[in-house]
Structure formats: structure tokens, C-alpha cells
C-alpha positions, 0 to 999 in steps of 0.5 A: 500500500502506498503512503498516500492511500494509507493516509487517505484510509487513516483519514477515513477513520480506519484503524491500524487493524483495518489497514493491516487487513487491507495490506493482507490482500494487497489493497487489491479490490479483486482479492477482497476475501469473503467474510465469515459471519462474525466479520460482517460488521467489520466489513460493513464499517470498512465499506461505510468509511470508504464510501464516506471518503469518496462521497464528494467524488463523481460516480466516475471518479469513485470508480477510478479511485482505490477507495471506491473500488475497494468499497464496491468489492467489500459491498459485493462480498457482504451481499454474497455472504448475506445471500449465498444462494442467489445466482450471479 
């Protein structure tokens, strides 16, 4: 994770434990791990913080930003965990 992204994530209110979680998969939105049931609250909190950090951006800018891509990927993993039987 580069220093600028780290700083933006910290400004979004994410903890050191959250930053370590992001680093565990290289901050790659394609590699966001699926949550276990007990992790859903943490995933939701991270998604909310990321979405808040990009709220002032346009839709296109959100999609281009690392924070926006990570928020979308986390949200998708949450949805998958809550409804695992739904077809894609």
C-alpha cells in the first residue's frame, strides 16, 4: 500500500487493524476475501468509511479511485455472504 492511500484510509477513520487487513490482500479490490459471519460488521464499517471518503467524488471518479473500488468489492462480498444462494 502506498503512503498516500494509507493516509487517505487513516483519514477515513480506519484503524491500524483495518489497514493491516487491507495490506493482507494487497489493497487489491479483486482479492477482497469473503467474510465469515462474525466479520460482517467489520466489513460493513470498512465499506461505510470508504464510501464516506469518496462521497464528494463523481460516480466516475469513485470508480477510478482505490477507495471506491475497494468499497464496491467489500459491498459485493457482504451481499454474497448475506445471500449465498442467489445466482450471479
